[in-house]
C-alpha positions in Angstrom: -23.0 -18.1 22.1 -22.9 -16.0 19.0 -21.0 -17.2 16.0 -17.5 -15.7 15.5 -15.6 -15.1 12.4 -12.0 -14.2 11.7 -12.9 -12.0 8.7 -15.9 -10.5 7.1 -16.7 -8.0 4.4 -20.0 -6.2 3.9 -21.2 -3.2 1.8 -24.3 -1.0 1.9 -25.6 2.0 0.0 -25.4 4.9 2.6 -24.4 8.5 2.7 -25.0 8.8 -1.1 -22.3 6.3 -1.8 -21.3 2.7 -1.0 -20.0 2.1 2.5 -17.8 -1.0 2.7 -16.6 -2.6 6.0 -13.8 -5.0 5.8 -13.0 -6.9 9.0 -9.9 -9.0 8.9 -9.4 -9.9 12.6 -12.5 -10.5 14.7 -11.4 -13.5 16.7 -13.3 -14.0 20.0 -16.0 -11.5 19.0 -19.3 -11.5 17.1 -18.2 -10.1 13.8 -21.7 -9.8 12.3 -22.9 -7.9 15.4 -19.9 -5.6 15.2 -20.4 -4.8 11.6 -24.2 -4.2 12.1 -23.3 -1.7 14.9 -20.9 0.0 12.6 -23.5 0.4 9.8 -25.9 1.6 12.5 -23.5 4.3 13.5 -23.2 5.5 9.9 -27.0 5.5 9.6 -27.2 7.6 12.7 -24.8 10.2 11.4 -26.8 10.5 8.2 -30.0 10.9 10.2 -28.6 13.6 12.3 -26.7 15.6 9.6 -28.6 15.1 6.4 -29.3 18.4 4.6 -32.5 17.0 3.1 -34.1 15.2 6.0 -36.5 17.7 7.6 -36.0 16.0 11.0 -32.2 16.1 11.0 -30.2 18.3 13.4 -29.0 20.3 10.3 -32.6 21.0 9.1 -33.7 22.0 12.6 -30.7 24.4 12.9 -31.4 25.9 9.5 -35.1 26.5 10.4 -34.7 27.7 14.0 -31.2 28.6 15.1 -31.4 32.2 13.9 -34.4 32.9 16.1 -33.3 31.0 19.2 -31.1 28.3 20.7 -31.3 24.8 19.3 -30.1 21.7 21.2 -28.4 19.1 19.0 -27.0 15.7 19.4 -23.4 15.6 20.8 -22.2 14.1 17.5 -23.6 17.0 15.5 -22.1 19.5 18.0 -18.7 17.8 17.7 -18.7 18.0 13.9 -19.7 21.6 14.0 -16.9 22.4 16.5 -14.3 20.7 14.2 -15.8 22.4 11.1 -15.4 25.8 12.7 -11.9 25.0 13.8 -10.9 24.0 10.3 -12.5 27.2 9.0 -10.5 29.3 11.4 -7.2 27.7 10.7 -7.7 27.7 6.9 -8.7 31.4 6.7 -12.1 30.3 5.4 -11.1 27.9 2.7 -13.5 25.5 4.3 -16.9 26.8 5.4 -20.0 24.8 6.2 -22.2 27.9 6.4 -23.4 30.1 3.5 -26.0 32.8 3.0 -29.0 32.4 0.8 -32.1 30.3 0.5 -30.8 27.7 -1.9 -28.8 24.6 -1.0 -25.4 25.7 0.2 -22.3 24.4 -1.5 -19.6 23.1 0.8 -16.7 25.5 1.1 -18.6 28.6 -0.2 -19.3 31.9 1.5 -21.0 35.1 0.5 -18.0 37.3 1.3 -14.4 36.6 0.4 -12.8 37.7 3.7 -15.6 36.9 6.2 -16.6 33.2 6.5 -20.3 32.8 7.1 -19.5 30.3 9.9 -18.6 33.3 12.1 -22.4 33.6 12.5 -22.5 30.1 14.2 -22.3 30.3 18.0 -21.6 27.1 19.9 -23.0 27.2 23.5 -22.7 24.8 26.4 -24.7 21.6 26.6 -24.6 20.9 22.8 -26.7 24.1 22.1 -26.2 26.1 18.9 -27.3 29.6 17.8 -27.0 31.5 14.5 -26.3 35.2 14.6 -27.5 35.8 11.1 -31.0 34.8 9.8 -29.7 34.3 6.3 -27.1 31.6 7.2 -27.7 28.0 6.5 -25.3 25.1 7.0 -24.4 21.9 5.1 -22.2 19.4 6.8 -21.7 17.4 3.6 -18.0 18.2 3.4 -17.1 16.7 6.8 -20.0 14.4 8.0 -19.0 11.5 5.8 -15.6 11.4 7.4 -17.1 11.6 10.8 -19.4 8.7 10.0 -16.4 6.6 9.1 -14.8 7.4 12.4 -18.0 6.4 14.3 -18.1 3.1 12.4 -14.5 2.5 13.3 -15.2 3.2 17.0 -18.2 0.8 16.9 -16.0 -2.0 15.6 -13.3 -1.4 18.1 -15.7 -1.2 21.1 -17.0 -4.7 20.1 -13.6 -6.3 20.1 -12.6 -6.2 16.4 -8.9 -6.0 16.2 -8.3 -5.1 12.5 -10.7 -3.5 10.0 -11.1 -0.9 7.4 -14.2 1.3 6.7 -14.4 2.9 3.2 -17.2 5.4 2.3 -16.7 6.2 -1.3 -13.0 7.0 -0.9 -13.1 8.4 2.6 -11.7 5.7 4.7 -10.0 4.7 8.0 -8.3 1.5 9.1 -6.9 0.1 12.3 -4.9 -3.0 13.3 -1.4 -4.3 13.2 -1.1 -4.5 9.4 -1.2 -1.6 7.0 -3.8 -1.5 4.2 -2.8 -0.7 0.6 -5.2 1.9 -0.9 -5.1 2.7 -4.6 -5.8 6.3 -5.6 -7.2 7.2 -9.0 -5.7 9.8 -11.2 -8.3 12.7 -11.0 -7.4 13.7 -14.6 -7.9 10.2 -15.9 -10.2 8.2 -13.5 -9.7 5.0 -15.4 -6.0 5.1 -14.4 -4.4 4.5 -11.0 -2.0 7.3 -9.9 -0.5 5.8 -6.8 -0.9 3.6 -3.8 -0.8 4.6 -0.2 -0.3 2.6 3.0 -2.9 3.3 5.7 -2.2 2.1 9.2 -4.2 3.2 12.2 -5.2 6.4 10.5 -7.5 7.8 7.8 -7.4 8.9 4.2 -9.8 11.1 2.1 -9.8 12.4 -1.4 -11.6 15.1 -3.4 -11.4 15.4 -7.1 -13.2 16.4 -10.3 -16.5 14.5 -10.8 -17.2 11.8 -13.4 -19.9 9.4 -14.2 -18.4 6.0 -15.0 -21.7 4.8 -16.6 -21.6 7.5 -19.2 -18.0 8.6 -19.8 -14.6 8.8 -18.1 -14.4 12.5 -19.0 -14.3 14.5 -15.8 -16.5 17.5 -14.9 -16.1 20.4 -12.5 -15.4 19.5 -8.9 -18.1 19.9 -6.2 -15.7 21.9 -4.1 -16.4 25.6 -4.2 -13.9 28.5 -3.8 -15.1 30.7 -1.0 -14.3 34.0 -2.7 -16.2 33.2 -5.9 -18.7 30.5 -5.0 -17.6 28.7 -8.1 -15.9 25.3 -8.5 -12.3 25.6 -7.6 -9.8 25.8 -10.5 -6.8 25.3 -8.3 -6.6 21.5 -8.4 -7.7 18.4 -10.2 -7.7 16.5 -7.0 -6.3 16.1 -3.5 -5.7 13.3 -1.0 -5.2 13.9 2.7 -3.9 11.5 5.3 -4.8 12.4 8.9 -5.4 10.8 12.3 -9.2 10.8 11.8 -11.4 10.6 8.7 -13.4 13.7 9.8 -10.3 15.8 9.7 -9.0 14.2 6.4 -12.4 14.8 4.8 -12.5 18.5 5.7 -8.9 19.1 4.8 -9.3 17.7 1.2 -11.5 20.7 0.5 -9.0 23.1 2.0 -6.2 21.7 -0.2 -8.5 21.8 -3.3 -9.2 25.5 -2.6 -5.9 26.7 -1.2 -3.5 24.5 -3.1 0.1 24.7 -1.7 -1.1 27.4 0.6 -2.8 24.7 2.7 0.5 23.8 4.3 -0.2 25.6 7.6 -3.6 24.1 8.3 -2.3 20.6 7.3 0.5 21.0 9.9 -2.0 22.3 12.4 -4.0 19.1 12.2 -1.0 16.8 11.9 -2.0 15.8 8.3 -0.1 15.3 5.1 -1.4 15.6 1.5 -0.9 15.0 -2.2 -2.2 17.7 -4.6 -2.6 17.3 -8.3 -2.6 21.0 -9.4 -4.5 22.4 -12.4 -1.4 22.4 -14.5 -0.8 18.7 -13.8 2.0 19.1 -11.4 1.9 16.7 -8.4 2.9 18.3 -5.0 3.2 16.5 -1.7 3.9 17.7 1.8 7.3 16.6 3.2 5.7 14.0 5.5 3.7 12.3 2.8 4.7 8.7 2.9 4.0 5.3 1.3 3.3 6.5 -2.3 4.6 4.5 -5.2 3.9 6.0 -8.7 2.4 3.7 -11.3 3.7 3.7 -14.8 1.7 5.9 -17.1 
C-alpha cells in the first residue's frame, strides 16, 4: 500500500517560473503520487503550448494552420476557445494572435479595431485553421493559468481534499479552509500591498517587471496595448479573482490594458479585480472581497 501523508509541499522550475504545490489534506490518498500527477499536468501544458518548442501545438499551428487544417490536443483547443472568448468580450484588449514574423507579444495586434484573433477559426474535432498567413499565436498570457487548473484537477482526481497550486503568482486553491495570499505593491515590489482570501477559486496578477537580484526598481510591464503594440501605461498592476486560473490569468491583461473599462468583461466571466492605476489610485470592483490594506 502506498504511503499516505496529511500534508506535503513541493516546488519545481516550470513554465518559466517556480510552480509550488502545497497539499494540506491528503488523508487516505497517496500524496506523493498526486503531486507528481499535478506536476506532470503542468509539464504537459508547457509541452503543448510552448512558443519556443518546435514540436508544440502552438509551433505547429504557427507553421501550418494558414495553409491547412491542424489538429491539436483538446487542451490546446480549450485554451484557444477561451482566449477567443475573452478577446471578443474585451473588445480586443486581450489577443493571443498577432501579425508579423517576430515573437508575438501577448495582448498586441496589428490593427487597433480588428483583433488578429479573428483570423483564427476553430473547427470540429479539435481542428484549427488560420485565415491569414501572417498571423502567429502566443498563448503565454493564458496557458500558465490553464496549467494551474490542470494541476488542481489532477490533485482532486487522486483524492486530495485541500491544496493550493501557485505558478509565479497565478494560483488556485480548493478545500474547506481559505488560503491567505499576500499581494506585492507593483510600484514598490519589496512592500506588501494587501492580502486576499482564496477559497475554491483562483487569483492571478500582472504588474510591472523587476529583477530582485539587481534592483527593486520596476521596468515596463510585459502586457502590451493592442492599439499601439507598446507596454500599457494604464496601470502599474492588476489582480483578478475568478473561478478558474485560466480566466483570471487572461483577465489580468484585460484590466492592465482597459483599466476601469474592464468592468464589463470582468462581470461576463464572474470575476472581480483590483487595479493600481498609473496615477497610483487603487480601484476595485464592488464584489472584490477579503482585502486588508497593510500600513505603508
